[in-house]
Residue, then its C-alpha position, 0 to 999 in steps of 0.5 A: m503663851t510661855p515656851p515649855f523650855a528656856l533658851r540656853q545658848l547658841d549651840h552651832v551654826v552651819l555655813r555652806v562653803s564653796d572652798m573648804p580649805r580656804a574656809l578652814e584656813f580662815y576659821c582656824s588660822v585667823l579666828g582660832c577655831a579648832e577642828e573637832r570632828r569630820v563627817p565625810q559622808f556629809g562633807l561636814v567639818q565641825l570647828r570648836a568656837g568656845a562653847s559653840l560649834i561652827d559647822l562648815l558644809d562643803v556645797s560641792a558635797q551637798p548640792d541642793k535647791n538652797a545652793a545660793r544660801n550660805m547658811d544652812h541652819f543655826a541651833l539653839t540649846i534648850s532645856p528641858f527637852d520635853e517633846a510632847a510639850i514642845r510639840a504642843h507649844l509649836a502647834a499652838h503657834g502654827i509651826e510644823m516641826g520635824r522628827v526628833e532625832q539624836r544629833y551631835g552638837a556643841q555639848g554632845t549628842g542629844p535630842s533635836i528638832y528642826i523648824h523654820d522661822p517666818d522667813g524660811n530660815q531653818l533652825e534646830l532646837k537642841g536638847p541637852p546631851v544624853 
């Protein structure tokens, strides 16, 4: 069964970090990322990495059962974003999906959904900005 969308690029990856200043120093000073946006209520700093984003999530701001994991999720840009077709396709493969919500990504704010791969890794399917 062919997906009702095409993968375009890696939109962003969200890393859980234990020391935000140290992580910012590494990603900005060593790798050359630029700080794009902060979302304090989530302890999140978004860094521009070319056409993609690297999001740093402060683990002290978001403690949860996944504290031992250092990757929260990664996002793939897809097009088109036809919610009904995507739901039908994923359901045919036995994959549950969350609600479609408008979320910020490397290309701006647009529709997205969260799913899990067979190993429990969370990924986000991110539509084009609206």
